[in-house]
C-alpha positions as CSV (number, residue, x, y, z in Angstrom):
1,M,16.9,8.5,-2.0
2,N,15.3,12.0,-0.6
3,Q,12.7,11.3,2.3
4,R,11.0,13.7,3.8
5,P,7.6,13.8,6.3
6,D,4.3,14.0,4.0
7,T,2.9,17.2,5.5
8,S,1.2,18.0,2.1
9,A,-2.3,19.0,1.8
10,D,-2.7,20.0,-1.8
11,T,-1.2,19.8,-5.3
12,R,-0.9,22.5,-7.6
13,T,0.6,22.4,-10.9
14,D,2.4,24.6,-13.5
15,T,1.6,22.9,-16.9
16,G,3.0,25.8,-19.2
17,T,1.9,24.9,-22.6
18,R,1.8,22.5,-25.1
19,A,4.4,23.3,-27.6
20,G,7.9,21.5,-27.0
21,A,6.3,19.7,-23.7
22,T,6.9,16.1,-22.6
23,A,6.1,13.2,-21.2
24,V,8.0,10.2,-19.5
25,T,7.0,7.0,-18.5
26,V,8.6,4.5,-17.3
27,Q,8.8,0.9,-18.7
28,Q,9.7,-2.6,-17.9
29,V,12.3,-4.4,-20.4
30,A,13.2,-7.6,-18.8
31,R,11.7,-9.9,-16.5
32,P,13.6,-10.6,-13.1
33,D,15.4,-14.1,-12.0
34,G,14.9,-13.2,-8.1
35,F,15.3,-9.6,-7.1
36,P,14.8,-6.8,-9.5
37,T,16.8,-5.0,-10.3
38,A,17.1,-0.8,-12.0
39,D,18.2,-2.3,-15.3
40,L,15.1,-3.8,-15.9
41,F,13.5,-1.0,-15.7
42,R,13.8,2.6,-18.3
43,F,12.2,6.1,-18.6
44,V,11.2,7.4,-21.9
45,E,10.5,10.3,-22.9
46,G,8.0,10.9,-25.9
47,R,5.4,13.5,-26.7
48,L,3.0,15.0,-24.7
49,P,-0.5,13.1,-25.8
50,A,-3.8,14.8,-26.7
51,P,-6.9,13.9,-25.2
52,S,-9.6,12.5,-27.8
53,R,-13.4,13.4,-28.0
54,G,-14.4,12.2,-24.0
55,T,-11.2,11.6,-22.4
56,A,-9.2,14.3,-20.9
57,L,-4.8,14.5,-19.8
58,V,-3.9,14.4,-16.2
59,E,-0.8,15.2,-15.2
60,N,0.1,12.7,-12.2
61,V,1.8,14.1,-9.0
62,Y,1.4,11.3,-6.5
63,W,2.5,7.6,-7.3
64,S,2.6,4.2,-5.0
65,V,4.8,1.3,-5.4
66,D,3.3,-1.8,-3.9
67,P,4.7,-5.1,-3.4
68,Y,1.9,-6.7,-5.4
69,H,4.4,-5.1,-8.5
70,R,6.5,-7.4,-7.6
71,E,4.5,-9.9,-8.4
72,M,3.3,-8.5,-11.5
73,M,7.2,-8.2,-12.8
74,D,6.7,-11.8,-13.8
75,G,4.4,-11.7,-16.1
76,A,0.9,-9.2,-15.8
77,F,3.5,-6.1,-16.7
78,A,3.8,-6.2,-20.7
79,L,7.3,-6.1,-21.2
80,N,8.2,-2.4,-23.2
81,A,5.4,-0.9,-22.2
82,P,3.8,1.8,-19.3
83,L,3.3,0.2,-16.3
84,E,0.6,0.8,-13.8
85,G,-0.4,1.6,-10.3
86,R,-2.5,3.5,-8.3
87,T,-1.5,7.1,-9.2
88,I,-3.4,11.0,-8.5
89,G,-3.0,13.4,-11.1
90,R,-5.0,16.2,-11.8
91,V,-6.5,17.1,-15.2
92,I,-4.6,19.9,-17.1
93,E,-6.9,19.4,-20.8
94,S,-10.4,18.1,-20.9
95,R,-12.6,16.5,-23.5
96,A,-14.8,15.3,-20.9
97,P,-17.6,17.1,-18.8
98,E,-17.3,14.3,-16.5
99,L,-13.8,15.1,-15.5
100,P,-13.6,19.1,-15.6
101,E,-10.1,20.6,-15.6
102,G,-8.4,21.5,-12.0
103,A,-9.9,17.9,-10.9
104,L,-7.7,16.0,-9.2
105,L,-8.5,12.0,-9.6
106,L,-7.4,9.1,-9.0
107,H,-6.5,6.5,-11.3
108,R,-4.7,3.2,-12.1
109,H,-2.6,4.7,-15.2
110,G,0.6,4.9,-13.0
111,W,4.8,4.8,-13.7
112,R,4.4,8.1,-15.5
113,T,4.2,11.8,-15.7
114,H,1.2,12.4,-18.1
115,A,-2.2,10.1,-18.8
116,V,-5.3,10.1,-21.2
117,L,-8.0,8.9,-19.2
118,R,-11.8,8.1,-20.2
119,P,-14.3,8.8,-17.2
120,D,-14.6,4.9,-16.4
121,E,-10.7,5.3,-15.8
122,A,-10.6,7.8,-12.8
123,R,-12.2,8.2,-9.8
124,L,-13.0,12.0,-8.6
125,L,-11.3,12.4,-5.2
126,P,-13.2,14.0,-2.2
127,S,-11.9,17.2,-0.4
128,H,-11.6,16.8,3.2
129,E,-10.3,20.0,5.3
130,G,-6.9,18.9,7.0
131,V,-6.5,15.9,5.2
132,P,-3.1,15.7,2.8
133,L,-3.7,15.0,-0.6
134,S,-1.6,11.9,-0.6
135,A,-3.1,10.2,1.8
136,H,-5.7,9.1,-1.0
137,L,-2.5,6.6,-1.4
138,G,-2.3,5.7,2.1
139,I,-4.6,5.1,4.9
140,L,-7.8,6.7,2.8
141,G,-6.4,4.3,-0.9
142,G,-5.7,1.2,-1.7
143,T,-3.6,0.3,1.5
144,G,-6.2,2.1,4.1
145,L,-9.3,0.0,2.3
146,T,-7.0,-3.6,2.3
147,A,-6.2,-3.0,6.4
148,Y,-9.9,-1.8,6.9
149,V,-11.6,-5.0,5.3
150,A,-8.9,-7.5,6.5
151,L,-10.4,-6.6,10.2
152,T,-14.0,-5.6,9.4
153,R,-15.0,-8.0,6.9
154,I,-12.7,-11.1,6.9
155,A,-11.2,-11.2,10.7
156,Q,-14.7,-9.6,11.6
157,L,-12.3,-8.1,14.9
158,Q,-14.1,-7.6,18.3
159,A,-12.8,-5.7,20.5
160,G,-10.8,-6.6,23.2
161,Q,-9.3,-9.0,20.7
162,D,-5.2,-9.7,20.4
163,V,-4.2,-9.1,16.6
164,F,-1.0,-10.4,15.3
165,V,0.0,-8.6,12.2
166,S,3.5,-9.8,9.8
167,A,4.3,-6.3,8.4
168,A,4.0,-4.7,10.4
169,A,6.0,-1.6,9.9
170,G,4.7,-1.4,6.1
171,G,2.0,0.5,4.8
172,V,-1.1,-2.3,5.6
173,G,1.0,-3.5,8.5
174,T,0.9,0.3,9.8
175,A,-2.6,0.9,9.0
176,T,-4.0,-2.4,10.3
177,A,-2.9,-0.9,14.0
178,R,-3.8,2.4,13.1
179,I,-7.1,1.3,12.1
180,G,-7.3,-1.7,14.8
181,R,-6.6,0.4,17.8
182,L,-9.6,2.9,16.9
183,L,-11.9,-0.4,16.9
184,G,-10.7,-1.6,20.0
185,A,-8.6,-4.2,19.3
186,G,-6.6,-5.7,22.5
187,R,-3.3,-6.4,22.4
188,L,-1.4,-5.5,19.1
189,I,1.3,-7.9,18.2
190,G,3.7,-6.7,14.7
191,S,7.0,-8.6,13.4
192,A,9.7,-6.5,11.3
193,G,12.5,-7.0,9.4
194,S,14.9,-4.6,11.9
195,P,15.7,-3.5,15.5
196,A,14.8,0.0,14.4
197,K,12.0,-0.9,12.7
198,V,10.3,-2.9,16.1
199,A,10.9,0.0,18.4
200,H,9.1,2.0,15.4
201,L,6.4,-0.6,16.0
202,T,6.4,0.3,19.6
203,E,7.2,3.8,20.4
204,H,5.1,5.1,17.3
205,V,2.6,3.4,15.6
206,G,0.9,1.7,18.9
207,Y,1.9,-2.1,18.7
208,D,2.4,-3.2,22.6
209,I,5.0,-5.8,21.3
210,A,6.6,-6.5,18.2
211,F,10.0,-9.2,16.9
212,D,12.5,-9.3,14.7
213,Y,11.8,-12.1,13.2
214,H,15.3,-12.1,11.4
215,D,16.6,-13.5,15.3
216,G,15.2,-17.1,15.3
217,P,11.9,-18.8,13.8
218,V,8.3,-16.7,14.0
219,V,6.7,-19.2,15.4
220,D,8.4,-19.3,18.5
221,A,8.9,-15.4,18.7
222,L,5.0,-15.6,18.0
223,R,4.8,-18.1,20.7
224,A,7.2,-15.7,23.1
225,A,5.0,-12.9,22.0
226,A,1.7,-13.9,22.8
227,P,1.6,-17.0,24.9
228,D,-2.0,-17.1,25.2
229,G,-2.7,-17.2,21.8
230,V,-4.4,-14.4,19.2
231,H,-7.7,-14.3,17.9
232,R,-7.1,-12.3,14.7
233,T,-4.4,-12.2,12.1
234,V,-3.8,-9.9,9.1
235,D,-0.7,-11.4,7.2
236,N,0.9,-9.6,4.6
237,V,3.9,-12.6,4.3
238,G,2.7,-16.3,4.4
239,G,5.4,-19.5,4.7
240,E,6.7,-19.4,7.8
241,H,4.7,-16.0,9.1
242,L,1.7,-17.8,8.6
243,E,2.6,-21.4,9.9
244,A,3.8,-19.4,12.9
245,A,-0.2,-17.4,13.0
246,I,-2.1,-20.0,12.3
247,A,-0.1,-22.2,15.4
248,A,-0.7,-19.3,18.0
249,S,-4.4,-18.8,17.1
250,R,-6.9,-19.7,19.3
251,D,-10.1,-21.9,18.7
252,H,-12.8,-20.3,16.4
253,A,-9.6,-17.6,15.5
254,R,-10.5,-16.0,12.0
255,I,-6.6,-15.2,10.1
256,A,-6.9,-12.2,7.0
257,W,-4.2,-13.4,4.2
258,V,-3.5,-10.1,2.1
259,G,-0.3,-10.9,0.3
260,A,2.3,-13.4,0.4
261,I,5.7,-11.4,0.4
262,A,7.9,-14.4,1.3
263,Q,7.1,-15.8,-2.4
264,Y,7.7,-13.3,-4.5
265,H,11.5,-13.5,-4.9
266,A,12.2,-16.9,-4.6
267,A,12.8,-19.5,-6.8
268,E,10.7,-21.6,-6.1
269,P,7.4,-20.8,-3.7
270,P,7.7,-21.5,-0.1
271,P,6.3,-25.0,1.5
272,A,2.9,-24.6,3.0
273,P,2.1,-24.2,6.2
274,R,2.8,-27.9,7.8
275,N,0.1,-27.1,10.4
276,L,-2.8,-26.5,7.7
277,F,-5.1,-29.2,9.1
278,D,-5.1,-27.3,13.0
279,L,-7.7,-24.6,10.4
280,V,-9.7,-27.8,11.5
281,G,-8.9,-28.9,14.7
282,R,-9.4,-25.7,16.1
283,S,-12.3,-24.3,13.7
284,I,-10.1,-21.5,12.6
285,R,-10.9,-19.6,9.4
286,L,-8.4,-18.4,6.9
287,E,-9.4,-16.4,4.1
288,G,-7.5,-14.8,1.2
289,F,-9.1,-11.5,-0.4
290,L,-8.4,-8.7,-3.1
291,V,-9.1,-4.8,-1.9
292,R,-10.9,-4.5,-5.7
293,D,-13.8,-6.6,-4.8
294,Y,-14.2,-4.3,-1.8
295,P,-15.2,-0.8,-3.7
296,H,-18.5,-0.5,-2.5
297,L,-16.3,0.2,1.2
298,Q,-14.6,3.2,0.2
299,Q,-17.3,5.7,1.2
300,E,-17.6,3.5,4.8
301,L,-13.5,3.9,4.8
302,Y,-13.8,7.6,4.3
303,D,-17.0,8.2,7.5
304,F,-14.6,6.3,9.8
305,A,-11.8,7.5,8.7
306,V,-11.5,10.9,7.9
307,P,-12.7,12.2,11.3
308,H,-9.8,10.8,12.8
309,I,-7.4,12.5,11.1
310,Q,-8.9,15.4,11.6
311,S,-9.2,14.9,14.8
312,G,-5.6,13.9,15.4
313,R,-6.5,10.3,16.1
314,L,-5.0,8.5,12.7
315,P,-1.7,9.2,12.3
316,L,-0.1,8.7,8.8
317,D,2.2,6.7,8.3
318,A,4.1,7.5,4.7
319,T,7.6,8.0,3.0
320,L,7.6,9.8,0.8
321,V,9.8,10.1,-1.8
322,T,10.7,13.0,-4.2
323,G,11.1,13.7,-7.6
324,F,9.4,11.2,-10.5
325,D,13.3,10.0,-11.1
326,Q,13.1,8.2,-8.0
327,I,10.1,5.9,-8.9
328,V,12.2,2.9,-9.9
329,N,14.8,4.2,-6.6
330,A,11.6,4.2,-4.4
331,F,10.2,0.7,-5.8
332,L,13.5,-1.7,-4.6
333,G,13.7,0.4,-1.4
334,M,10.3,-0.5,-0.8
335,L,11.0,-4.4,-1.3
336,R,14.3,-3.8,0.3
337,G,11.6,-2.9,3.4
338,E,13.4,0.9,3.9
339,N,9.9,2.4,4.4
340,L,7.9,2.9,7.2
341,G,4.0,2.9,6.5
342,K,3.2,3.6,3.1
343,M,6.2,4.4,0.7
344,I,4.5,6.9,-2.1
345,V,6.5,8.9,-5.0
346,G,5.3,13.0,-5.1
347,A,6.2,15.5,-7.8
348,A,9.6,17.3,-8.0
349,Q,7.9,20.5,-8.3
350,P,8.0,22.8,-5.7
351,T,4.7,24.3,-5.9
352,A,2.7,20.7,-7.0
353,L,3.8,19.3,-3.0
354,R,2.5,22.8,-1.3
């Protein structure tokens, strides 16, 4: 994959004329059996759609590929139809006053180069000086909002409390560390899937200690990393990681359960943690949540994060893959753990990534 640091601050496109213009969508053609492969997808080219009254034609310029897409491949995604996902686009033709031409939008009609949207299907993006547009798919988007909700609402992190984060080198994992540090967290402990990622977490992201979960039982690694236990956990994995988090939790600890990557490719879901009753014995609170239930906190996230981005205290952890034709490779690479931070796909046109 063609990867480079994400330093873009704006997006401009040259749409040309409608005559002869085409649009491309990505469709899923079959259900996966275990880890998905590229032959489960196809790129379909067609005529550029025209907006009807009350809609706007949007040219997409940034696409998010996320772990939840793998779960949707098992049934939620319709076969032989365009897929969906968080996307940033620019309005290039409008018949809706609420969506003026040139406006930048966040919407969910992703995995395609163009989309026709109603105003209720998109959100106008604010412009923040010095903040790259792609940040709205990372720290200012669903990824960052997930970490923010996990820490402030579910885990209710207090200054000085120690935090364990699973899948710590991914988008949510890096955002959790960055936001947690700004909120005054104590020791940050993370798990990752390779020695290189472990080093990245401690040398660049701000984790105090990290371990490779391939090196042995997670419960042993976490116990060694946090012999006095942890106050808060943000779990993105489930399975063995969740069991280890429960074992390492102090009395009255809180666990924010974000996802269950461990079961996405498994023929059978991993067994439930064998120590669930410890939640009762030690008054531990385990709570799962979906970020889509917290859109009312979006402005609060902006108010918190944007000044820190502008000051440099909140770095943007992202792997940017260039070219819409690479979106399937980027998705599969994200599932294999090839990204550091949020995996984002950007349009290939040089002028679109200025």
